[in-house]
C-alpha positions in Angstrom: -4.2 -16.8 1.5 -5.6 -12.3 2.7 -4.1 -10.6 2.1 -2.9 -7.5 4.2 -1.6 -4.2 2.3 1.0 -1.9 2.6 4.7 -1.5 2.2 7.3 0.7 2.7 9.7 3.6 0.9 12.5 3.4 -1.1 15.0 6.2 -2.5 17.7 5.2 -4.1 20.2 2.2 -3.5 18.8 -1.8 -3.9 21.1 -3.9 -2.8 20.4 -8.0 -3.6 22.1 -11.2 -3.0 23.6 -14.0 -4.6 21.9 -16.6 -3.0 23.6 -18.9 -0.4 23.7 -22.1 -1.5 24.3 -24.0 2.6 25.3 -22.3 5.8 28.6 -23.3 5.1 28.8 -21.2 1.5 30.6 -17.9 0.9 29.3 -14.4 1.4 26.6 -13.0 -1.2 27.8 -9.7 -2.5 25.0 -7.5 -3.0 24.8 -4.9 -5.9 23.4 -1.0 -6.0 20.6 -0.8 -7.4 19.9 2.6 -9.9 17.9 5.4 -8.0 15.5 5.6 -10.2 12.3 4.1 -9.0 12.7 0.1 -8.7 9.5 -1.4 -10.5 8.2 0.1 -13.8 4.2 1.5 -12.9 5.2 2.5 -9.7 5.0 5.7 -8.2 7.9 7.9 -7.0 5.2 9.1 -4.5 3.1 7.0 -1.2 -0.8 6.5 -1.7 -3.2 8.5 -0.4 -3.4 8.3 4.0 0.2 7.1 4.1 1.9 8.1 7.6 4.7 10.7 7.2 7.7 10.6 8.4 8.4 13.2 11.5 11.9 15.1 10.4 13.6 13.1 13.4 13.0 9.8 11.9 14.0 11.1 8.2 17.0 12.3 10.2 17.9 8.5 12.0 17.1 7.5 7.8 19.4 10.0 6.0 22.4 9.1 9.0 21.7 5.1 8.5 21.8 5.6 4.8 21.3 2.0 4.1 18.9 -1.1 5.8 20.4 -4.2 6.4 17.8 -7.2 5.4 18.1 -10.7 5.8 16.0 -12.8 3.0 14.6 -16.1 2.1 17.2 -18.2 -0.3 13.8 -21.1 0.0 10.9 -19.6 0.0 9.4 -19.2 -2.8 7.7 -17.0 -4.4 8.2 -14.9 -1.2 11.7 -14.4 -1.4 14.1 -16.8 -3.2 17.0 -17.0 -5.2 16.2 -18.8 -8.9 17.9 -22.5 -9.0 19.9 -20.4 -11.8 21.2 -18.8 -8.6 20.9 -14.7 -9.4 19.9 -12.3 -7.5 17.1 -13.1 -4.6 13.0 -12.4 -5.7 9.9 -12.8 -5.2 6.7 -11.0 -3.4 8.5 -9.7 -0.1 11.8 -9.0 -2.0 9.8 -6.4 -4.2 7.8 -5.0 -0.9 10.6 -3.8 0.3 12.3 -2.8 -2.7 9.2 -0.3 -3.2 9.2 0.4 0.1 12.7 1.5 1.1 12.3 3.9 -2.3 10.1 5.9 -0.9 11.4 5.7 2.8 14.4 7.4 0.9 17.2 4.5 2.1 19.2 2.4 0.4 18.4 -1.2 0.6 20.7 -3.7 0.6 19.4 -7.5 1.1 21.0 -10.7 1.4 19.4 -13.8 0.8 20.3 -17.2 3.2 18.6 -19.9 5.3 16.0 -19.4 7.4 18.0 -19.8 10.8 20.5 -17.8 9.7 17.8 -14.6 9.1 17.5 -15.7 12.8 20.9 -15.4 14.3 21.9 -12.4 11.9 19.3 -9.8 13.5 19.7 -10.9 16.7 23.6 -10.5 16.0 23.5 -6.7 14.3 24.5 -7.7 10.8 20.6 -7.0 9.4 18.7 -4.6 10.3 15.5 -6.6 10.0 14.2 -9.5 7.5 11.9 -10.2 4.8 9.0 -10.7 7.0 8.7 -13.5 10.2 5.5 -14.6 12.1 5.7 -12.6 16.0 5.8 -15.5 18.0 6.1 -15.3 21.6 9.1 -17.2 22.1 11.1 -14.4 19.8 9.7 -11.7 21.7 12.6 -11.8 24.1 14.7 -10.3 20.7 12.6 -9.0 18.2 9.6 -6.3 18.7 7.5 -6.7 15.5 5.8 -3.9 12.8 2.0 -4.2 12.0 0.9 -7.2 9.8 1.7 -6.6 5.6 0.7 -10.2 4.1 -0.9 -13.0 5.8 0.2 -16.5 5.3 -1.8 -19.8 6.4 0.1 -22.5 8.2 -0.4 -26.7 6.7 -0.2 -29.9 7.3 0.5 -32.2 4.0 1.7 -36.0 4.6 2.2 -38.7 1.5 -0.1 -40.7 0.2 -0.9 -42.9 2.8 -1.6 -41.2 4.7 -4.2 -38.6 4.1 -6.2 -39.6 7.0 -3.8 -37.5 9.3 -5.2 -34.1 9.2 -4.6 -32.8 12.5 -1.6 -32.3 15.0 -3.0 -35.3 17.1 -3.4 -38.0 14.1 0.2 -37.2 13.4 1.7 -39.2 16.9 3.8 -41.8 15.4 4.7 -40.1 12.1 8.0 -38.9 11.2 7.0 -35.0 10.4 9.4 -32.5 8.4 9.9 -29.3 9.9 12.4 -26.4 9.0 15.0 -25.5 12.0 13.7 -22.2 14.0 10.4 -22.4 11.5 7.3 -21.4 12.8 6.2 -25.6 11.8 8.8 -25.9 13.9 7.1 -25.0 17.3 3.6 -25.8 16.1 4.8 -30.2 16.2 6.9 -29.1 18.7 3.8 -27.7 21.1 2.1 -31.1 19.8 5.2 -33.5 20.7 5.7 -34.6 17.6 8.4 -36.8 16.7 10.1 -34.5 14.1 12.8 -34.3 11.5 14.5 -30.9 11.2 16.0 -29.9 7.9 17.8 -26.7 7.2 15.3 -25.4 4.2 11.7 -25.5 3.0 12.5 -27.6 -0.1 14.4 -30.7 2.5 11.3 -30.8 3.6 8.7 -31.2 1.5 11.7 -34.0 -1.0 11.7 -35.6 3.0 8.1 -36.2 1.9 8.4 -37.1 -1.2 11.5 -39.6 -0.3 9.7 -41.1 2.7 12.2 -40.2 4.9 9.4 -38.6 6.4 5.6 -38.9 6.6 4.1 -35.9 7.0 5.9 -31.9 6.8 4.3 -28.5 8.4 4.8 -25.9 6.2 3.6 -22.9 5.2 1.1 -23.1 2.3 2.5 -20.6 0.3 6.0 -22.1 0.1 4.6 -25.7 0.3 2.4 -25.5 -3.0 5.1 -23.8 -4.7 7.5 -26.7 -4.0 5.4 -29.8 -4.5 4.9 -28.0 -8.4 8.5 -27.7 -9.1 9.4 -31.3 -7.8 6.2 -32.9 -8.8 5.1 -34.6 -6.5 1.0 -33.8 -7.1 -0.4 -36.5 -5.1 2.3 -37.8 -3.1 2.9 -35.0 -0.9 -0.9 -33.3 -0.3 -2.3 -30.8 1.6 -4.1 -32.1 4.2 -7.3 -31.2 6.8 -7.4 -27.4 7.2 -4.8 -24.9 8.6 -3.2 -24.8 11.7 -2.4 -21.7 11.7 -2.5 -18.8 10.3 0.5 -16.5 10.2 0.8 -12.4 10.0 4.3 -11.6 8.6 6.0 -8.6 10.3 9.1 -7.0 9.4 11.4 -7.3 12.6 13.9 -5.6 14.8 15.9 -6.2 17.5 14.0 -4.5 20.8 16.2 -2.0 21.0 15.1 -0.1 17.7 12.7 1.8 18.1 12.7 4.8 15.8 13.1 1.7 13.4 10.2 -0.2 13.8 7.9 3.3 14.2 9.5 4.1 10.7 9.0 0.7 9.3 4.8 1.0 11.0 5.3 3.9 8.5 6.5 2.8 6.0 3.5 -0.2 5.8 1.4 2.6 5.3 3.3 3.7 2.5 2.7 0.7 -0.3 -1.4 1.0 -1.0 -3.5 -1.7 -1.5 -3.5 -1.9 -5.2 -0.1 -2.1 -5.3 0.4 -4.4 -3.0 -2.0 -6.7 -5.0 -0.1 -5.6 -8.3 3.8 -6.6 -6.9 1.6 -10.3 -5.7 -0.1 -11.2 -8.6 3.1 -10.8 -10.7 4.5 -14.3 -9.1 1.1 -15.6 -8.0 -0.8 -14.8 -10.8 -4.0 -12.2 -12.0 -7.5 -13.1 -9.3 -4.7 -14.7 -6.4 -5.8 -15.4 -2.9 
């Protein structure tokens, strides 16, 4: 998987939320982190070449005080709440902590299902999200930062349908997709019969249980849940990636100042620093 660098600055508070098990769960309670560097071994100062904030941007952040960010609750290892509960963790969570620290702004991360992230950004509960693809159909609501991470989207099938290596070959099958995820848009554009579920583990389980014969899902999270549910050989990635998604930091279209700040924040995390965060969750030498 190709890795783009980056990260934004973060000073002071990083707030992490407790998991929402489903859309009907009570709201998570964020907790405040200390003002010290949030990740061991990472300096407070950004790397050489980072883009500096203007005085106007610094004043905007000072007035803002805290950025409220919607995070995936079920998208490991990118952003997730462990099965035993607790705070959100993952690649994107650590990225945002470091970014906010260097930007000198407080951070509140609230883990929710993906559809709730989208709605929360639309209605102002969130200032941004841990990362989404800049799909054309989202442009009516959001503006997107430069990309900071790349994720391939793949077709997975059950063991009886591994010959289905293309979108066209999935015709006649039931394809599990996550509500509002890019996989749903890919399936809809291809005219496929879909089973729309609320979360990523449900999509994997649907194929494992025979409720669907295939799914379209991002490889990073698909491979994680196949291993987690002991479904290796029963749910299989087939063919080539059907899309290569650029993870961006979205804002509402009227938030031009915040967009400019986040684009600079991405330059504040060096390549080696990002690789260190990535390897924390994926292992040394992972692609």
